N, C-alpha and C positions, 0 to 999 in steps of 0.2 A: 503494499500500500504506500502511496505517495505521501508525504508530510509537507514538502515545499518544493517549489518551481521558481528558477531564475534562469536568465539569458546572458550570454556574451555575444560578441558580434556575429558567431558563426554556429552557435550550438544552443541547445536548450539543455539544462541541468534538472535533474530530477532527484531529490533526496527520498530515500524510502524509509519506512518505520523501522527496518532492521539495521539502519546506519549506512547501507550501501549508496552509492551515488552513481547514476547513469549520466552520460552526456552523449546526446545524439544530434546529428547535423540538422540544423534548420531546413536543408535541402530536401529532407524526407517529407516536409511539411508545407507545401507551397502557401497555404493561407497564413501560416505563422511567419514564413520567410518575407512575405509582402506586407504583413501587419506593421503598424508603428509601434514603437516602444510602449506606448500608453496602452496600446491594445493588447500586447503580449503580457504586460503586467495585470491585465485585468482578467485573471483567471480564477476558477474555483474548483475546489475538490468535489467530486460526485462519488456516490456510492460509498461513503466513509474512506475515501482515497484510491478506490480502484480504479478511478478515471480523472481525468481533468477537463474542464469545460471552459471554453471562451465564447460568451454570449454574443459579444459584438460581431466577431467574426465567423460565428456558427461552426466551430471546430470542437471535436471530442477526441480524447486520445485515452487509450487504455494503457494501463500499467503492463498488463499481461503482454500486449502487443509490443510495447518497448523491449520487455525483457526477451521475448522471442526474436526480435530483430538483431540481437547482439551477437 
């Protein structure tokens, strides 16, 4: 389950409840890649952290999907 999300110039970082941190390229997510910094920061956890939702850009990402892509 995710607990926190942040971005740098090219990557999305996801901190998991067990202490692991994932870093995935923004290239994988066109809506996030083209979003403004303010839009990227406007996220919320869904399903107690099993997913991440960005209302303004209509994007949902599951933690399970991120873990499978590693």
